[in-house]
Backbone as JSON Lines, residues from 0, in Angstrom:
{"i":0,"aa":"M","n":[140.97,-3.88,19.53],"ca":[139.76,-3.11,19.66],"c":[139.05,-3.1,18.32]}
{"i":1,"aa":"K","n":[137.79,-3.42,18.38],"ca":[137.0,-3.56,17.17],"c":[136.14,-2.3,16.99]}
{"i":2,"aa":"I","n":[136.2,-1.7,15.85],"ca":[135.42,-0.49,15.56],"c":[134.18,-0.9,14.77]}
{"i":3,"aa":"H","n":[133.03,-0.46,15.3],"ca":[131.77,-0.77,14.61],"c":[131.37,0.43,13.77]}
{"i":4,"aa":"K","n":[131.07,0.17,12.56],"ca":[130.59,1.22,11.67],"c":[129.08,1.07,11.5]}
{"i":5,"aa":"L","n":[128.44,2.21,11.45],"ca":[127.0,2.19,11.25],"c":[126.71,1.98,9.78]}
{"i":6,"aa":"S","n":[125.74,1.16,9.52],"ca":[125.39,0.91,8.12],"c":[124.7,2.13,7.54]}
{"i":7,"aa":"S","n":[124.77,2.28,6.26],"ca":[124.15,3.43,5.6],"c":[122.63,3.35,5.71]}
{"i":8,"aa":"D","n":[122.06,2.15,5.74],"ca":[120.62,2.01,5.92],"c":[120.18,2.54,7.29]}
{"i":9,"aa":"F","n":[120.94,2.22,8.32],"ca":[120.63,2.69,9.67],"c":[120.73,4.21,9.74]}
{"i":10,"aa":"K","n":[121.78,4.78,9.12],"ca":[121.94,6.24,9.09],"c":[120.76,6.89,8.39]}
{"i":11,"aa":"N","n":[120.31,6.32,7.29],"ca":[119.17,6.86,6.55],"c":[117.9,6.82,7.39]}
{"i":12,"aa":"Q","n":[117.7,5.73,8.12],"ca":[116.52,5.62,8.98],"c":[116.55,6.65,10.1]}
{"i":13,"aa":"V","n":[117.7,6.86,10.72],"ca":[117.84,7.87,11.77],"c":[117.57,9.26,11.21]}
{"i":14,"aa":"Q","n":[118.1,9.55,10.04],"ca":[117.87,10.86,9.41],"c":[116.39,11.07,9.12]}
{"i":15,"aa":"K","n":[115.71,10.03,8.66],"ca":[114.27,10.14,8.36],"c":[113.47,10.4,9.64]}
{"i":16,"aa":"V","n":[113.83,9.72,10.72],"ca":[113.14,9.92,11.99],"c":[113.36,11.35,12.5]}
{"i":17,"aa":"I","n":[114.58,11.83,12.43],"ca":[114.89,13.2,12.86],"c":[114.12,14.21,12.01]}
{"i":18,"aa":"L","n":[114.09,14.0,10.72],"ca":[113.36,14.89,9.81],"c":[111.86,14.87,10.12]}
{"i":19,"aa":"L","n":[111.32,13.68,10.37],"ca":[109.9,13.56,10.68],"c":[109.55,14.29,11.98]}
{"i":20,"aa":"V","n":[110.38,14.14,13.01],"ca":[110.16,14.83,14.28],"c":[110.21,16.34,14.06]}
{"i":21,"aa":"F","n":[111.17,16.81,13.3],"ca":[111.31,18.24,13.01],"c":[110.06,18.76,12.28]}
{"i":22,"aa":"V","n":[109.58,18.03,11.29],"ca":[108.39,18.45,10.54],"c":[107.16,18.47,11.45]}
{"i":23,"aa":"L","n":[107.03,17.48,12.33],"ca":[105.9,17.45,13.26],"c":[105.93,18.64,14.23]}
{"i":24,"aa":"V","n":[107.1,18.96,14.74],"ca":[107.23,20.11,15.64],"c":[106.85,21.4,14.9]}
{"i":25,"aa":"L","n":[107.33,21.57,13.69],"ca":[106.97,22.74,12.89],"c":[105.47,22.79,12.61]}
{"i":26,"aa":"A","n":[104.87,21.65,12.31],"ca":[103.44,21.6,12.03],"c":[102.62,22.01,13.25]}
{"i":27,"aa":"V","n":[103.01,21.55,14.42],"ca":[102.3,21.91,15.65],"c":[102.43,23.41,15.91]}
{"i":28,"aa":"L","n":[103.63,23.94,15.79],"ca":[103.83,25.38,16.01],"c":[103.06,26.21,14.99]}
{"i":29,"aa":"F","n":[103.08,25.79,13.75],"ca":[102.39,26.51,12.68],"c":[100.87,26.46,12.88]}
{"i":30,"aa":"S","n":[100.34,25.31,13.27],"ca":[98.89,25.18,13.45],"c":[98.39,26.04,14.61]}
{"i":31,"aa":"Q","n":[99.23,26.25,15.64],"ca":[98.82,27.11,16.74],"c":[98.68,28.55,16.28]}
{"i":32,"aa":"K","n":[99.5,28.97,15.37],"ca":[99.44,30.33,14.85],"c":[98.38,30.46,13.76]}
{"i":33,"aa":"L","n":[98.19,29.42,12.99],"ca":[97.31,29.46,11.82],"c":[95.83,29.42,12.19]}
{"i":34,"aa":"V","n":[95.44,28.68,13.18],"ca":[94.06,28.45,13.59],"c":[93.28,27.86,12.42]}
{"i":35,"aa":"L","n":[93.3,26.58,12.33],"ca":[92.65,25.88,11.23],"c":[91.13,25.91,11.34]}
{"i":36,"aa":"A","n":[90.6,26.07,12.53],"ca":[89.15,26.15,12.71],"c":[88.66,27.54,12.29]}
{"i":37,"aa":"N","n":[87.36,27.69,12.18],"ca":[86.78,28.97,11.78],"c":[86.65,29.95,12.94]}
{"i":38,"aa":"S","n":[86.93,29.5,14.15],"ca":[86.79,30.39,15.29],"c":[87.69,29.94,16.43]}
{"i":39,"aa":"V","n":[87.86,30.86,17.36],"ca":[88.56,30.58,18.62],"c":[87.64,31.08,19.73]}
{"i":40,"aa":"T","n":[87.47,30.28,20.76],"ca":[86.59,30.64,21.87],"c":[87.37,30.62,23.18]}
{"i":41,"aa":"Y","n":[87.21,31.7,23.94],"ca":[87.8,31.79,25.27],"c":[86.67,32.1,26.24]}
{"i":42,"aa":"E","n":[86.56,31.32,27.3],"ca":[85.52,31.56,28.3],"c":[86.17,31.79,29.65]}
{"i":43,"aa":"V","n":[85.69,32.81,30.35],"ca":[86.21,33.15,31.67],"c":[85.06,33.03,32.66]}
{"i":44,"aa":"D","n":[85.25,32.19,33.68],"ca":[84.21,32.04,34.71],"c":[84.65,32.61,36.05]}
{"i":45,"aa":"F","n":[85.84,33.18,36.13],"ca":[86.4,33.86,37.3],"c":[86.68,32.93,38.47]}
{"i":46,"aa":"V","n":[86.56,31.61,38.26],"ca":[86.97,30.65,39.28],"c":[88.41,30.24,39.02]}
{"i":47,"aa":"K","n":[88.71,29.97,37.76],"ca":[90.09,29.65,37.39],"c":[90.53,30.6,36.29]}
{"i":48,"aa":"S","n":[91.82,30.81,36.18],"ca":[92.33,31.77,35.2],"c":[92.35,31.16,33.81]}
{"i":49,"aa":"N","n":[92.38,32.02,32.82],"ca":[92.47,31.61,31.42],"c":[93.74,32.25,30.86]}
{"i":50,"aa":"Q","n":[94.65,31.44,30.36],"ca":[95.93,31.97,29.91],"c":[95.82,32.85,28.67]}
{"i":51,"aa":"F","n":[94.69,32.83,27.98],"ca":[94.52,33.62,26.77],"c":[93.73,34.91,27.0]}
{"i":52,"aa":"V","n":[93.21,35.08,28.21],"ca":[92.44,36.28,28.55],"c":[93.08,36.92,29.77]}
{"i":53,"aa":"R","n":[93.44,38.18,29.62],"ca":[93.97,38.95,30.76],"c":[92.87,39.92,31.2]}
{"i":54,"aa":"G","n":[92.54,39.86,32.45],"ca":[91.55,40.8,32.94],"c":[90.51,40.12,33.79]}
{"i":55,"aa":"P","n":[89.68,40.92,34.39],"ca":[89.61,42.36,34.25],"c":[90.75,43.06,35.0]}
{"i":56,"aa":"Y","n":[91.2,44.16,34.43],"ca":[92.26,44.95,35.03],"c":[91.97,46.41,34.79]}
{"i":57,"aa":"P","n":[92.55,47.33,35.51],"ca":[93.49,47.18,36.61],"c":[92.81,46.63,37.86]}
{"i":58,"aa":"E","n":[93.6,45.96,38.68],"ca":[93.08,45.25,39.84],"c":[92.33,46.14,40.83]}
{"i":59,"aa":"G","n":[92.75,47.35,41.04],"ca":[92.12,48.21,42.03],"c":[90.69,48.61,41.7]}
{"i":60,"aa":"R","n":[90.25,48.33,40.49],"ca":[88.9,48.72,40.08],"c":[87.89,47.58,40.18]}
{"i":61,"aa":"V","n":[88.36,46.39,40.46],"ca":[87.47,45.23,40.58],"c":[87.74,44.53,41.9]}
{"i":62,"aa":"E","n":[86.73,43.81,42.35],"ca":[86.86,43.0,43.56],"c":[86.44,41.58,43.22]}
{"i":63,"aa":"Q","n":[87.29,40.63,43.53],"ca":[87.0,39.22,43.25],"c":[86.11,38.67,44.34]}
{"i":64,"aa":"S","n":[85.01,38.04,43.96],"ca":[84.2,37.3,44.93],"c":[84.41,35.81,44.65]}
{"i":65,"aa":"E","n":[83.61,34.96,45.23],"ca":[83.84,33.52,45.1],"c":[83.81,33.04,43.65]}
{"i":66,"aa":"S","n":[82.85,33.47,42.88],"ca":[82.74,32.99,41.5],"c":[82.4,34.11,40.51]}
{"i":67,"aa":"S","n":[82.7,35.34,40.88],"ca":[82.42,36.47,40.0],"c":[83.36,37.62,40.33]}
{"i":68,"aa":"V","n":[83.27,38.66,39.53],"ca":[84.0,39.89,39.84],"c":[83.01,41.03,39.96]}
{"i":69,"aa":"L","n":[83.31,41.95,40.85],"ca":[82.5,43.14,41.04],"c":[83.28,44.32,40.49]}
{"i":70,"aa":"V","n":[82.72,44.97,39.48],"ca":[83.33,46.17,38.92],"c":[82.84,47.34,39.76]}
{"i":71,"aa":"K","n":[83.78,48.02,40.45],"ca":[83.41,49.11,41.34],"c":[83.86,50.47,40.83]}
{"i":72,"aa":"Y","n":[84.84,50.48,39.96],"ca":[85.34,51.71,39.34],"c":[85.52,51.43,37.86]}
{"i":73,"aa":"E","n":[85.51,52.48,37.08],"ca":[85.65,52.28,35.64],"c":[86.77,53.15,35.09]}
{"i":74,"aa":"P","n":[87.29,52.8,33.94],"ca":[87.0,51.65,33.09],"c":[87.77,50.41,33.52]}
{"i":75,"aa":"V","n":[87.3,49.27,33.05],"ca":[87.93,47.97,33.29],"c":[88.19,47.34,31.93]}
{"i":76,"aa":"Y","n":[89.34,46.7,31.79],"ca":[89.75,46.16,30.5],"c":[89.91,44.64,30.52]}
{"i":77,"aa":"F","n":[89.75,44.04,29.34],"ca":[90.09,42.65,29.07],"c":[90.96,42.64,27.82]}
{"i":78,"aa":"S","n":[92.06,41.9,27.84],"ca":[92.89,41.7,26.66],"c":[92.77,40.25,26.25]}
{"i":79,"aa":"I","n":[92.45,40.04,24.98],"ca":[92.18,38.7,24.45],"c":[93.26,38.36,23.44]}
{"i":80,"aa":"Y","n":[93.92,37.22,23.63],"ca":[94.94,36.77,22.68],"c":[94.27,36.33,21.38]}
{"i":81,"aa":"S","n":[94.78,36.85,20.28],"ca":[94.27,36.49,18.96],"c":[95.43,35.97,18.12]}
{"i":82,"aa":"P","n":[95.45,34.68,17.82],"ca":[96.58,34.13,17.07],"c":[96.67,34.64,15.64]}
{"i":83,"aa":"R","n":[95.61,35.25,15.14],"ca":[95.58,35.82,13.79],"c":[94.48,36.87,13.76]}
{"i":84,"aa":"H","n":[94.3,37.52,12.63],"ca":[93.22,38.5,12.49],"c":[91.91,37.78,12.18]}
{"i":85,"aa":"F","n":[90.85,38.22,12.83],"ca":[89.52,37.67,12.64],"c":[88.6,38.77,12.15]}
{"i":86,"aa":"K","n":[87.42,38.39,11.62],"ca":[86.46,39.37,11.11],"c":[85.55,39.92,12.2]}
{"i":87,"aa":"Q","n":[85.13,39.05,13.12],"ca":[84.18,39.47,14.15],"c":[84.56,38.88,15.51]}
{"i":88,"aa":"A","n":[84.07,39.57,16.53],"ca":[84.17,39.04,17.9],"c":[82.75,39.02,18.47]}
{"i":89,"aa":"K","n":[82.34,37.86,18.9],"ca":[81.05,37.73,19.57],"c":[81.35,37.63,21.07]}
{"i":90,"aa":"V","n":[80.84,38.57,21.83],"ca":[81.08,38.6,23.27],"c":[79.75,38.3,23.96]}
{"i":91,"aa":"T","n":[79.78,37.26,24.79],"ca":[78.6,36.89,25.57],"c":[78.95,37.12,27.03]}
{"i":92,"aa":"I","n":[78.2,38.01,27.66],"ca":[78.5,38.39,29.05],"c":[77.28,38.08,29.91]}
{"i":93,"aa":"R","n":[77.52,37.47,31.06],"ca":[76.46,37.2,32.04],"c":[76.74,38.1,33.24]}
{"i":94,"aa":"Y","n":[75.8,38.98,33.52],"ca":[76.05,40.02,34.53],"c":[74.75,40.5,35.14]}
{"i":95,"aa":"K","n":[74.9,41.25,36.23],"ca":[73.81,42.06,36.77],"c":[74.43,43.35,37.27]}
{"i":96,"aa":"K","n":[73.62,44.4,37.3],"ca":[74.17,45.7,37.68],"c":[73.15,46.49,38.48]}
{"i":97,"aa":"T","n":[73.66,47.5,39.16],"ca":[72.83,48.41,39.92],"c":[71.83,49.1,38.98]}
{"i":98,"aa":"A","n":[70.61,49.27,39.45],"ca":[69.57,49.91,38.65],"c":[70.0,51.31,38.21]}
{"i":99,"aa":"D","n":[69.6,51.69,37.03],"ca":[69.86,53.02,36.46],"c":[71.33,53.34,36.26]}
{"i":100,"aa":"L","n":[72.17,52.34,36.21],"ca":[73.6,52.55,35.96],"c":[73.85,52.34,34.47]}
{"i":101,"aa":"K","n":[74.21,53.41,33.79],"ca":[74.53,53.3,32.36],"c":[75.88,52.61,32.23]}
{"i":102,"aa":"S","n":[75.91,51.53,31.48],"ca":[77.17,50.81,31.3],"c":[77.28,50.34,29.86]}
{"i":103,"aa":"Q","n":[78.52,50.19,29.42],"ca":[78.79,49.83,28.03],"c":[79.96,48.86,27.96]}
{"i":104,"aa":"L","n":[79.94,48.06,26.9],"ca":[81.06,47.19,26.56],"c":[81.61,47.71,25.25]}
{"i":105,"aa":"G","n":[82.92,47.84,25.17],"ca":[83.51,48.42,23.97],"c":[84.72,47.67,23.47]}
{"i":106,"aa":"L","n":[85.09,47.98,22.24],"ca":[86.25,47.4,21.56],"c":[87.24,48.51,21.27]}
{"i":107,"aa":"K","n":[88.51,48.28,21.57],"ca":[89.58,49.26,21.29],"c":[89.84,49.28,19.79]}
{"i":108,"aa":"L","n":[89.79,50.47,19.2],"ca":[90.02,50.66,17.77],"c":[91.43,51.16,17.51]}
{"i":109,"aa":"N","n":[91.91,50.97,16.3],"ca":[93.27,51.39,15.96],"c":[93.34,52.82,15.42]}
{"i":110,"aa":"L","n":[92.31,53.62,15.63],"ca":[92.27,54.96,15.08],"c":[93.13,55.95,15.86]}
{"i":111,"aa":"N","n":[93.04,55.93,17.17],"ca":[93.91,56.75,18.02],"c":[93.96,56.13,19.41]}
{"i":112,"aa":"K","n":[94.68,56.77,20.3],"ca":[94.95,56.18,21.61],"c":[93.68,55.89,22.43]}
{"i":113,"aa":"W","n":[92.66,56.71,22.29],"ca":[91.46,56.56,23.12],"c":[90.22,56.23,22.29]}
{"i":114,"aa":"A","n":[90.38,55.62,21.14],"ca":[89.24,55.29,20.28],"c":[88.66,53.92,20.64]}
{"i":115,"aa":"F","n":[87.39,53.92,21.01],"ca":[86.67,52.69,21.33],"c":[85.32,52.72,20.62]}
{"i":116,"aa":"F","n":[84.82,51.56,20.26],"ca":[83.46,51.43,19.75],"c":[82.63,50.79,20.87]}
{"i":117,"aa":"F","n":[81.6,51.5,21.34],"ca":[80.82,51.05,22.5],"c":[79.44,50.55,22.1]}
{"i":118,"aa":"E","n":[78.97,49.56,22.85],"ca":[77.59,49.07,22.78],"c":[77.03,49.12,24.2]}
{"i":119,"aa":"D","n":[75.79,49.59,24.34],"ca":[75.16,49.67,25.66],"c":[74.84,48.29,26.21]}
{"i":120,"aa":"L","n":[74.97,48.15,27.52],"ca":[74.55,46.94,28.22],"c":[73.18,47.23,28.83]}
{"i":121,"aa":"P","n":[72.17,46.41,28.56],"ca":[70.82,46.69,29.05],"c":[70.69,46.5,30.56]}
{"i":122,"aa":"E","n":[69.6,47.05,31.09],"ca":[69.29,46.89,32.51],"c":[69.06,45.42,32.84]}
{"i":123,"aa":"T","n":[69.3,45.05,34.09],"ca":[69.19,43.65,34.48],"c":[68.19,43.4,35.59]}
{"i":124,"aa":"G","n":[67.7,44.44,36.22],"ca":[66.88,44.22,37.4],"c":[67.78,43.66,38.49]}
{"i":125,"aa":"D","n":[67.27,42.74,39.27],"ca":[68.11,42.15,40.32],"c":[68.56,40.74,39.96]}
{"i":126,"aa":"Q","n":[68.43,40.37,38.69],"ca":[68.79,39.03,38.22],"c":[69.96,39.09,37.25]}
{"i":127,"aa":"F","n":[70.72,38.01,37.19],"ca":[71.75,37.9,36.16],"c":[71.07,37.72,34.81]}
{"i":128,"aa":"I","n":[71.59,38.38,33.8],"ca":[71.13,38.15,32.43],"c":[72.35,37.83,31.57]}
{"i":129,"aa":"E","n":[72.1,37.13,30.48],"ca":[73.15,36.84,29.52],"c":[72.88,37.69,28.3]}
{"i":130,"aa":"Y","n":[73.87,38.44,27.87],"ca":[73.7,39.36,26.76],"c":[74.82,39.14,25.75]}
{"i":131,"aa":"E","n":[74.46,39.17,24.48],"ca":[75.42,38.9,23.42],"c":[75.61,40.14,22.55]}
{"i":132,"aa":"L","n":[76.87,40.46,22.27],"ca":[77.21,41.59,21.4],"c":[78.14,41.08,20.32]}
{"i":133,"aa":"I","n":[78.04,41.67,19.13],"ca":[78.94,41.3,18.04],"c":[79.67,42.55,17.59]}
{"i":134,"aa":"F","n":[81.0,42.44,17.54],"ca":[81.85,43.56,17.14],"c":[82.55,43.22,15.83]}
{"i":135,"aa":"D","n":[82.58,44.2,14.93],"ca":[83.34,44.07,13.69],"c":[84.8,44.39,14.02]}
{"i":136,"aa":"L","n":[85.7,43.49,13.67],"ca":[87.11,43.66,14.03],"c":[87.94,44.32,12.92]}
{"i":137,"aa":"A","n":[87.3,44.85,11.88],"ca":[88.04,45.45,10.77],"c":[88.95,46.58,11.25]}
{"i":138,"aa":"N","n":[88.49,47.39,12.2],"ca":[89.29,48.51,12.7],"c":[89.81,48.28,14.12]}
{"i":139,"aa":"A","n":[89.78,47.03,14.57],"ca":[90.25,46.73,15.92],"c":[91.76,46.9,16.01]}
{"i":140,"aa":"E","n":[92.2,47.33,17.17],"ca":[93.64,47.45,17.41],"c":[94.17,46.08,17.87]}
{"i":141,"aa":"Y","n":[95.15,45.58,17.14],"ca":[95.85,44.36,17.52],"c":[97.22,44.79,18.04]}
{"i":142,"aa":"F","n":[97.44,44.64,19.32],"ca":[98.72,45.0,19.91],"c":[99.36,43.74,20.48]}
{"i":143,"aa":"K","n":[100.46,43.33,19.9],"ca":[101.14,42.09,20.29],"c":[100.16,40.92,20.3]}
{"i":144,"aa":"N","n":[99.36,40.84,19.23],"ca":[98.37,39.77,19.04],"c":[97.27,39.78,20.11]}
{"i":145,"aa":"N","n":[96.98,40.93,20.68],"ca":[95.91,41.04,21.66],"c":[94.89,42.07,21.2]}
{"i":146,"aa":"I","n":[93.63,41.76,21.46],"ca":[92.52,42.67,21.21],"c":[92.03,43.13,22.57]}
{"i":147,"aa":"K","n":[91.78,44.41,22.71],"ca":[91.37,44.95,24.01],"c":[89.88,45.31,24.0]}
{"i":148,"aa":"F","n":[89.19,44.88,25.05],"ca":[87.8,45.25,25.29],"c":[87.74,46.06,26.58]}
{"i":149,"aa":"I","n":[86.7,46.88,26.69],"ca":[86.56,47.78,27.84],"c":[85.13,47.69,28.37]}
{"i":150,"aa":"I","n":[84.99,47.78,29.68],"ca":[83.68,47.96,30.3],"c":[83.72,49.34,30.94]}
{"i":151,"aa":"A","n":[82.8,50.19,30.5],"ca":[82.73,51.56,31.01],"c":[81.36,51.76,31.66]}
{"i":152,"aa":"A","n":[81.37,52.46,32.78],"ca":[80.13,52.79,33.49],"c":[80.34,54.14,34.16]}
{"i":153,"aa":"P","n":[80.17,55.23,33.41],"ca":[80.4,56.55,33.97],"c":[79.59,56.79,35.24]}
{"i":154,"aa":"G","n":[80.27,57.23,36.28],"ca":[79.62,57.53,37.55],"c":[79.4,56.34,38.45]}
{"i":155,"aa":"I","n":[79.98,55.19,38.12],"ca":[79.76,53.99,38.94],"c":[80.22,54.2,40.38]}
{"i":156,"aa":"D","n":[81.32,54.89,40.56],"ca":[81.85,55.09,41.92],"c":[81.07,56.16,42.68]}
{"i":157,"aa":"S","n":[80.65,57.22,42.01],"ca":[79.93,58.29,42.71],"c":[78.49,57.88,43.05]}
{"i":158,"aa":"H","n":[77.92,56.94,42.31],"ca":[76.56,56.47,42.59],"c":[76.55,55.2,43.44]}
{"i":159,"aa":"K","n":[77.71,54.8,43.92],"ca":[77.83,53.55,44.7],"c":[77.27,52.37,43.92]}
{"i":160,"aa":"G","n":[77.48,52.42,42.61],"ca":[76.99,51.34,41.75],"c":[77.98,50.2,41.66]}
{"i":161,"aa":"V","n":[77.52,49.1,41.08],"ca":[78.37,47.93,40.89],"c":[77.84,47.12,39.7]}
{"i":162,"aa":"I","n":[78.77,46.51,39.0],"ca":[78.43,45.55,37.95],"c":[79.06,44.23,38.38]}
{"i":163,"aa":"E","n":[78.25,43.2,38.51],"ca":[78.76,41.88,38.87],"c":[78.75,40.99,37.63]}
{"i":164,"aa":"I","n":[79.91,40.46,37.3],"ca":[80.05,39.6,36.12],"c":[80.45,38.21,36.61]}
{"i":165,"aa":"D","n":[79.67,37.21,36.22],"ca":[80.06,35.85,36.64],"c":[80.55,34.98,35.48]}
{"i":166,"aa":"R","n":[80.39,35.48,34.24],"ca":[80.93,34.73,33.1],"c":[81.0,35.65,31.89]}
{"i":167,"aa":"I","n":[82.07,35.51,31.14],"ca":[82.2,36.24,29.89],"c":[82.9,35.33,28.88]}
{"i":168,"aa":"K","n":[82.38,35.32,27.67],"ca":[82.91,34.45,26.63],"c":[83.23,35.29,25.4]}
{"i":169,"aa":"F","n":[84.39,35.04,24.82],"ca":[84.83,35.74,23.63],"c":[84.97,34.72,22.5]}
{"i":170,"aa":"D","n":[84.19,34.89,21.44],"ca":[84.3,34.05,20.24],"c":[84.89,34.91,19.13]}
{"i":171,"aa":"L","n":[86.06,34.55,18.65],"ca":[86.68,35.24,17.53],"c":[86.34,34.45,16.28]}
{"i":172,"aa":"L","n":[85.7,35.1,15.31],"ca":[85.14,34.42,14.14],"c":[85.81,34.87,12.85]}
{"i":173,"aa":"K","n":[86.09,33.9,11.96],"ca":[86.7,34.21,10.65],"c":[85.7,34.9,9.76]}
């Protein structure tokens, strides 16, 4: 029986390949956490799910239609995955709502359990409008790498009101 020994050159080459694969795997994992670009963008069109955006929730407050969601009760939340801390969030929402329904989009703050910073959503008439809001994330609450946004419309259920959202985009900016 003949025993074959591996040459030291072959062993060195195998070690280099293993080391290179290990470094590449680490680089990919690190780059996902690091976010080398200046921003991260998540868009939700309510036709297909987005693994980085959870919401709107809780489910009993919204109704899914073919390509949009109807907010029938408030508040409704969105949780956005943030791989790192960012300076600003630009939220672009395309929606229409019942006339005279006061509604707001807000950001969960880290000050206390119920602290939110709200911006009013303007009237839409009977047409969809696209509206852009910018939030400063300096005091945003990051919980398990998620930032929480809220849509509030006091009295939406008692006034038989509705907010229909067909697209929402979250841009996290350095």
